[in-house]
TORTIVEX-26237 format. One line per 4 residues: number of its first residue (from 1); their letters; for each residue z, y, x of N, C-alpha, C. Coordinates in Angstrom, 2 decimals, decimal comma. Last residue first. Layout:
<sites>
NUM = A = Z:Y:X:Z:Y:X:Z:Y:X; ...
</sites>
This chain:
<sites>
188 = XXXX = 13,13:-9,91:-6,24:12,63:-10,09:-7,61:13,19:-11,36:-8,19; 14,78:-9,51:-4,05:13,66:-8,59:-4,27:13,08:-8,71:-5,67; 17,03:-10,76:-2,97:17,11:-10,17:-4,32:15,95:-9,21:-4,59; 16,40:-11,73:-0,38:16,96:-12,60:-1,41:16,97:-12,05:-2,82
184 = XXXX = 15,61:-10,41:1,83:14,61:-10,61:0,79:15,13:-11,42:-0,40; 16,62:-7,97:4,07:17,11:-9,04:3,19:16,12:-9,18:2,05; 15,37:-7,25:7,19:15,21:-7,00:5,77:15,71:-8,21:4,99; 16,97:-6,29:10,02:16,56:-7,49:9,30:16,55:-7,17:7,80
180 = XXXX = 15,64:-3,51:11,94:16,69:-4,22:11,21:16,08:-5,41:10,49; 13,83:-1,50:13,01:14,85:-2,16:13,80:15,98:-2,80:13,02; 11,97:0,73:12,68:12,91:0,31:11,65:14,09:-0,42:12,30; 10,03:1,34:14,52:11,22:2,18:14,50:12,24:1,81:13,42
176 = XXXX = 10,96:-1,93:15,49:11,11:-0,48:15,65:9,86:0,22:15,12; 10,38:-4,52:12,95:10,51:-3,98:14,30:10,71:-2,47:14,31; 12,15:-6,34:10,71:11,25:-5,19:10,76:11,43:-4,54:12,13; 12,53:-9,72:9,98:12,80:-8,67:10,96:11,72:-7,59:10,86
172 = XXXX = 13,71:-11,08:7,07:12,47:-10,70:7,77:12,78:-9,52:8,69; 15,48:-13,90:5,69:15,42:-12,55:6,25:14,10:-12,33:7,00; 14,61:-15,62:2,65:14,78:-15,63:4,11:14,71:-14,21:4,65; 14,05:-14,92:0,06:15,39:-15,43:0,35:15,67:-15,52:1,84
168 = XXXX = 10,74:-15,95:0,02:11,74:-15,07:-0,58:13,10:-15,72:-0,37; 9,61:-17,08:3,22:9,84:-17,31:1,80:10,86:-16,30:1,30; 7,64:-15,11:5,50:8,85:-15,85:5,14:8,88:-16,07:3,63; 5,59:-14,41:8,20:5,61:-14,74:6,79:6,86:-15,56:6,49
164 = XXXX = 4,07:-12,25:10,30:5,31:-12,98:10,13:5,48:-13,16:8,63; 1,12:-11,92:12,07:1,72:-11,96:10,74:2,99:-12,81:10,81; -1,12:-10,13:14,10:0,14:-10,86:14,01:0,66:-10,79:12,58; -3,40:-8,65:13,89:-3,46:-9,85:14,72:-2,19:-10,68:14,65
160 = XXXX = -5,04:-7,26:11,11:-3,79:-7,39:11,86:-3,83:-8,69:12,63; -8,34:-5,84:11,51:-7,35:-6,69:10,82:-6,08:-6,70:11,66; -10,09:-4,27:13,02:-10,22:-4,30:11,57:-9,31:-5,25:10,82; -9,31:-4,61:15,77:-10,65:-4,95:15,28:-10,72:-5,16:13,77
156 = XXXX = -5,87:-4,76:15,10:-6,95:-4,88:16,10:-8,24:-5,26:15,40; -2,46:-4,02:14,61:-3,83:-3,90:14,12:-4,86:-3,92:15,27; 0,33:-5,23:14,55:-0,60:-5,23:15,68:-2,06:-5,17:15,21; 1,24:-7,01:11,51:1,43:-6,01:12,57:0,34:-6,16:13,62
152 = XXXX = 2,55:-7,82:8,38:1,36:-7,82:9,23:1,55:-6,70:10,26; 4,85:-9,68:6,88:4,76:-8,45:7,67:3,59:-8,61:8,61; 5,30:-11,03:3,68:4,57:-11,06:4,95:4,62:-9,68:5,59; 7,04:-13,13:1,59:7,01:-11,77:2,12:6,32:-11,86:3,47
148 = XXXX = 6,50:-15,14:-1,35:6,52:-14,93:0,10:6,53:-13,44:0,42; 5,72:-16,15:-3,83:7,14:-16,17:-3,47:7,33:-15,98:-1,98; 3,17:-15,95:-4,79:3,44:-17,02:-3,81:4,90:-17,13:-3,44; 3,43:-13,77:-6,52:2,84:-15,02:-7,01:3,15:-16,19:-6,08
144 = XXXX = 4,46:-11,73:-4,92:5,29:-12,30:-6,00:4,74:-13,64:-6,49; 4,52:-10,78:-1,87:3,60:-11,57:-2,68:4,40:-12,32:-3,74; 4,74:-7,94:-0,29:5,62:-8,76:-1,11:4,71:-9,49:-2,10; 3,83:-6,93:2,83:3,29:-7,44:1,57:4,32:-8,34:0,89
140 = XXXX = 3,63:-4,34:5,02:4,59:-5,25:4,39:4,04:-5,64:3,03; 2,17:-3,50:7,93:1,84:-3,67:6,51:2,75:-4,74:5,94; 2,18:-1,23:10,66:2,82:-2,32:9,91:2,38:-2,31:8,45; 0,43:0,77:11,82:1,08:-0,26:12,63:1,62:-1,46:11,86
136 = XXXX = -2,77:1,65:10,90:-1,38:1,67:10,42:-0,65:0,50:11,08; -5,47:1,77:11,57:-4,47:1,82:12,63:-3,04:1,90:12,17; -7,48:1,35:9,81:-7,07:2,74:9,98:-5,97:2,89:11,03; -7,65:-1,38:9,79:-8,77:-0,62:10,38:-8,41:0,84:10,60
132 = XXXX = -5,29:-1,99:8,38:-5,42:-2,33:9,80:-6,51:-1,51:10,45; -5,96:-1,08:5,81:-4,81:-0,51:6,51:-4,90:-0,78:8,02; -8,19:-2,73:5,29:-8,32:-1,28:5,31:-7,17:-0,61:6,05; -7,04:-5,31:5,36:-8,07:-4,94:6,33:-8,23:-3,42:6,42
128 = XXXX = -5,24:-5,09:3,18:-4,76:-5,45:4,53:-5,78:-5,00:5,58; -6,97:-4,62:1,06:-6,08:-3,55:1,52:-5,54:-3,84:2,91; -8,28:-7,18:1,01:-9,00:-5,92:1,13:-8,11:-4,81:1,67; -6,04:-9,21:0,95:-7,20:-9,18:1,84:-7,76:-7,78:2,06
124 = XXXX = -3,77:-8,82:-0,66:-3,75:-9,82:0,40:-4,88:-9,63:1,42; -4,52:-6,83:-2,51:-3,39:-6,60:-1,61:-3,43:-7,55:-0,42; -6,68:-8,10:-3,78:-6,87:-6,79:-3,16:-5,76:-6,51:-2,16; -5,40:-10,38:-4,76:-6,33:-10,52:-3,64:-6,68:-9,18:-3,00
120 = XXXX = -3,88:-9,46:-6,95:-3,20:-9,82:-5,69:-4,16:-9,93:-4,52; -3,96:-7,89:-9,42:-5,08:-8,05:-8,48:-4,55:-8,36:-7,08; -1,47:-7,74:-10,72:-2,59:-8,47:-11,34:-3,77:-8,71:-10,40; 0,52:-7,57:-7,91:0,54:-7,59:-9,37:-0,71:-8,31:-9,84
116 = XXXX = 2,52:-7,38:-4,94:1,39:-7,89:-5,72:1,64:-7,78:-7,22; 3,34:-4,54:-3,33:3,95:-5,62:-4,09:2,85:-6,11:-5,03; 2,97:-3,09:-0,13:2,37:-3,44:-1,41:3,18:-4,58:-2,01; 3,50:-0,51:2,20:4,06:-1,66:1,48:3,28:-1,84:0,18
112 = XXXX = 3,02:0,65:5,55:2,71:0,69:4,12:3,23:-0,60:3,50; 4,43:2,42:8,26:4,31:1,16:7,52:3,90:1,48:6,08; 3,89:4,87:9,48:4,51:3,80:10,26:4,34:2,44:9,60; 1,68:7,55:9,70:2,18:6,47:8,86:2,69:5,34:9,75
108 = XXXX = 0,53:9,50:11,27:1,98:9,49:11,17:2,56:8,40:10,28; -2,38:9,57:9,35:-1,73:10,04:10,58:-0,22:10,09:10,37; -4,17:8,48:7,37:-2,79:8,00:7,53:-2,13:8,37:8,87; -5,80:11,18:5,64:-5,83:10,09:6,61:-4,40:9,70:6,93
104 = XXXX = -5,24:11,82:2,11:-5,27:12,19:3,52:-5,41:10,95:4,40; -5,01:13,30:-1,00:-5,67:12,23:-0,25:-5,73:12,67:1,20; -3,51:15,61:-1,47:-3,15:14,39:-2,19:-3,81:13,16:-1,57; -2,92:17,19:1,79:-3,56:17,08:0,49:-3,14:15,78:-0,20
100 = XXXX = 0,14:18,15:3,46:-1,11:17,38:3,37:-1,62:17,36:1,94; 2,61:19,33:3,78:1,44:20,19:3,73:0,11:19,46:3,59; 3,97:16,45:5,22:4,22:17,84:4,80:2,92:18,65:4,88; 3,74:13,96:6,23:2,93:14,27:5,05:3,11:15,71:4,57
96 = XXXX = 5,50:13,92:8,35:4,09:13,60:8,61:3,20:13,97:7,43; 8,26:14,36:8,20:7,35:15,47:7,89:5,87:15,18:8,15; 8,98:11,63:10,25:9,50:12,78:9,52:8,43:13,87:9,41; 6,57:9,00:9,81:7,40:9,83:10,68:7,87:11,03:9,86
92 = XXXX = 6,70:7,02:6,75:6,07:7,86:7,78:7,09:8,44:8,74; 5,82:4,58:4,46:6,88:5,07:5,34:6,22:5,82:6,49; 4,81:4,18:1,23:4,35:4,60:2,55:5,53:5,16:3,32; 4,18:1,91:-1,42:5,12:2,69:-0,63:4,55:2,98:0,74
88 = XXXX = 1,98:0,98:-2,63:3,19:1,07:-3,45:4,27:1,86:-2,73; -0,89:2,94:-1,60:0,11:1,89:-1,41:1,27:2,07:-2,39; -3,87:3,60:-2,61:-2,54:4,15:-2,92:-1,55:3,01:-2,74; -6,91:4,24:-0,85:-5,89:3,33:-1,34:-4,61:4,10:-1,63
84 = XXXX = -10,17:4,55:-0,65:-9,01:5,42:-0,86:-7,97:4,58:-1,59; -12,19:2,70:1,68:-11,88:3,40:0,46:-10,74:4,36:0,51; -13,01:1,58:4,03:-13,08:0,73:2,84:-12,66:1,44:1,58; -10,71:3,15:6,07:-12,00:2,47:6,01:-12,01:1,52:4,82
80 = XXXX = -8,77:5,45:4,01:-8,87:4,39:5,02:-10,30:3,84:5,00; -6,72:7,83:2,86:-8,14:7,62:3,13:-8,22:6,63:4,28; -4,13:7,45:0,48:-4,57:7,36:1,88:-6,07:7,10:1,95; -1,78:8,87:-1,61:-3,19:8,53:-1,48:-3,63:8,57:-0,03
76 = XXXX = 1,41:7,50:-2,13:0,61:8,50:-1,41:-0,82:8,02:-1,29; 3,60:6,28:-3,46:2,25:6,31:-4,04:1,42:7,42:-3,41; 6,27:7,42:-2,35:6,01:6,32:-3,29:4,65:6,40:-3,97; 7,15:7,87:0,93:6,32:8,43:-0,14:5,94:7,29:-1,08
72 = XXXX = 9,77:8,52:3,17:9,15:7,57:2,25:8,37:8,33:1,20; 10,42:9,07:6,68:10,26:9,54:5,31:9,60:8,44:4,48; 12,62:8,86:9,31:11,60:8,12:8,56:11,60:8,65:7,13; 14,70:10,14:10,44:13,39:10,35:11,05:12,29:9,54:10,40
68 = XXXX = 17,66:8,31:11,10:16,97:9,44:10,47:15,63:9,61:11,16; 17,36:4,71:11,33:17,80:6,02:11,83:17,09:7,12:11,06; 17,97:2,46:8,61:17,11:3,08:9,62:17,72:4,37:10,12; 19,60:1,53:6,55:19,69:0,92:7,87:18,85:1,57:8,96
64 = XXXX = 19,27:2,90:4,10:20,62:2,59:4,59:20,64:2,22:6,07; 16,49:3,04:3,80:17,29:4,27:3,82:18,67:4,04:4,41; 15,87:0,30:3,74:15,35:1,15:4,81:16,20:2,41:4,92; 17,17:-0,47:1,36:17,57:-1,05:2,64:17,10:-0,19:3,81
60 = XXXX = 15,76:1,09:-0,53:17,21:1,26:-0,37:17,68:0,70:0,97; 13,21:0,00:-0,27:13,44:1,40:0,11:14,93:1,65:0,33; 13,72:-2,55:-1,35:13,27:-2,40:0,04:13,55:-0,98:0,53; 14,46:-1,93:-3,94:15,42:-2,64:-3,08:15,01:-2,59:-1,62
56 = XXXX = 12,13:-0,67:-4,96:13,40:0,05:-4,85:14,39:-0,61:-3,91; 10,29:-2,81:-4,92:10,07:-1,61:-4,11:11,40:-0,88:-3,89; 11,52:-4,55:-6,77:11,26:-4,98:-5,39:11,07:-3,78:-4,48; 11,47:-2,95:-9,10:12,75:-3,36:-8,51:12,56:-3,78:-7,06
52 = XXXX = 8,74:-2,79:-9,64:9,46:-1,59:-9,23:10,82:-1,91:-8,60; 8,23:-5,47:-10,35:7,46:-4,81:-9,28:8,24:-3,63:-8,73; 9,87:-5,77:-12,56:10,13:-6,57:-11,36:9,43:-5,98:-10,15; 8,66:-4,00:-14,48:9,98:-3,72:-13,91:10,28:-4,49:-12,65
48 = XXXX = 5,13:-3,44:-13,81:6,27:-3,97:-14,56:7,57:-3,71:-13,82; 3,20:-0,37:-13,37:3,73:-1,67:-12,99:4,89:-2,12:-13,87; 0,54:1,04:-15,33:1,89:1,16:-14,77:2,45:-0,24:-14,47; -2,73:-0,33:-14,37:-1,74:0,19:-15,32:-0,38:0,36:-14,65
44 = XXXX = -5,35:0,78:-12,26:-4,23:-0,14:-12,45:-3,22:0,47:-13,42; -8,71:0,77:-11,53:-7,65:1,48:-12,26:-6,58:0,47:-12,62; -11,00:1,07:-9,04:-10,03:0,14:-9,63:-8,91:0,97:-10,25; -14,27:1,36:-8,24:-13,14:2,13:-8,74:-12,24:1,16:-9,49
40 = XXXX = -15,70:0,04:-5,31:-15,36:-0,15:-6,72:-14,19:0,75:-7,07; -16,08:0,19:-2,56:-17,17:0,54:-3,45:-16,92:0,33:-4,92; -13,49:-0,69:-1,56:-14,76:-1,29:-1,17:-15,86:-1,07:-2,21; -11,81:1,01:-3,85:-11,63:-0,14:-2,98:-12,97:-0,82:-2,77
36 = XXXX = -10,19:3,65:-4,88:-11,56:3,32:-4,52:-11,48:2,23:-3,47; -7,88:3,76:-7,60:-8,17:3,61:-6,19:-9,65:3,30:-6,03; -5,65:5,19:-9,89:-7,04:4,83:-9,59:-7,22:4,80:-8,08; -2,94:4,34:-11,97:-3,42:4,84:-10,69:-4,84:4,33:-10,48
32 = XXXX = -1,10:5,51:-14,84:-2,10:4,63:-14,22:-2,46:5,20:-12,86; 0,50:7,56:-15,75:1,14:6,34:-15,27:0,19:5,37:-14,60; -1,89:8,82:-18,01:-0,59:9,00:-17,36:0,01:7,66:-16,99; -5,28:7,88:-17,28:-4,16:8,03:-18,21:-2,84:8,13:-17,43
28 = XXXX = -7,30:9,81:-15,02:-6,68:8,55:-15,43:-5,53:8,81:-16,39; -9,96:11,24:-14,60:-8,78:11,70:-15,31:-8,10:10,45:-15,86; -11,99:11,59:-11,68:-11,35:10,77:-12,72:-10,14:11,45:-13,32; -13,13:12,90:-9,59:-13,11:13,60:-10,87:-12,43:12,80:-11,98
24 = XXXX = -13,15:11,11:-7,51:-12,25:12,25:-7,39:-12,14:13,03:-8,70; -15,18:9,37:-8,47:-13,81:8,90:-8,29:-12,83:10,08:-8,28; -17,43:11,00:-8,36:-16,99:10,45:-9,64:-15,54:10,00:-9,57; -17,50:11,44:-5,56:-17,36:12,55:-6,49:-16,85:12,08:-7,85
20 = XXXX = -17,89:8,80:-4,69:-16,68:9,52:-4,30:-16,45:10,70:-5,24; -20,40:8,30:-5,83:-19,26:7,48:-6,21:-17,97:8,21:-5,88; -21,93:10,15:-4,45:-21,81:10,27:-5,90:-20,61:9,47:-6,41; -21,73:9,11:-1,86:-21,13:10,43:-2,14:-21,00:10,67:-3,64
16 = XXXX = -23,10:6,61:-2,15:-21,68:6,67:-1,79:-21,04:8,01:-2,13; -25,21:6,23:-5,04:-24,99:6,61:-3,65:-23,50:6,83:-3,39; -25,14:3,42:-7,21:-24,81:4,83:-7,01:-24,64:5,14:-5,52; -25,50:0,71:-7,48:-26,69:1,53:-7,50:-26,39:3,01:-7,26
12 = XXXX = -22,97:-0,49:-7,34:-23,97:-0,90:-6,38:-25,20:0,01:-6,38; -20,66:-0,17:-8,80:-21,23:1,00:-8,16:-22,38:0,67:-7,24; -18,69:-0,82:-11,63:-19,65:-1,34:-10,66:-20,45:-0,18:-10,11; -15,49:-0,20:-12,13:-16,77:0,46:-12,34:-17,71:-0,05:-11,26
8 = XXXX = -13,17:-2,19:-13,69:-13,89:-1,96:-12,46:-15,16:-1,22:-12,84; -10,20:-1,58:-15,58:-11,65:-1,67:-15,42:-12,11:-1,49:-13,99; -7,62:-1,24:-16,41:-7,98:-2,55:-15,90:-9,45:-2,66:-15,54; -8,62:1,47:-18,49:-7,58:0,65:-17,90:-8,12:-0,72:-17,50
4 = XXXX = -11,33:3,57:-17,61:-10,83:2,56:-18,53:-9,75:1,74:-17,84; -11,23:7,09:-16,99:-11,36:5,71:-16,51:-10,77:4,77:-17,55; -13,11:9,86:-17,92:-11,91:9,08:-18,17:-12,16:7,64:-17,75; -14,20:12,92:-16,68:-14,48:11,50:-16,80:-13,15:10,79:-17,01
</sites>
């Protein structure tokens, strides 16, 4: 099965297991990513340069300022309530993803990161709830359209109970195990 770029496959009449089978059988074009988000197959084209620069600058800061013991995966497939999501970045405990399948539960995940693109509401709402419901401690959202960076923390009852939100250019504290102030001035 080949997925169409930018397409949503409406799934209201397909049983859940059939949808999952169809999703897992997708043959997406090179560079595209397919996610299963609340009963819809969402195919996203390769990101633009500004999107990738923001990710790279955050990863660079984490690598420079964090103690050893944090791994980074750039597009790891996570099984969460509400679907199968591929964050723009996944920070984990050392070796938490070693030997794991391409899709796995987020055991050992410390923080996921999304940088908004064409479907910003998925990042702002749907993915936030899915990550929280799975117990991922931190969710970093770089909202390019709003010019804001949000750190969602303290997952409870299917959402994050605490959000620290700053304008691009203001520092953002990343709590332990990161334990440093993220510089947001040159993210995009």
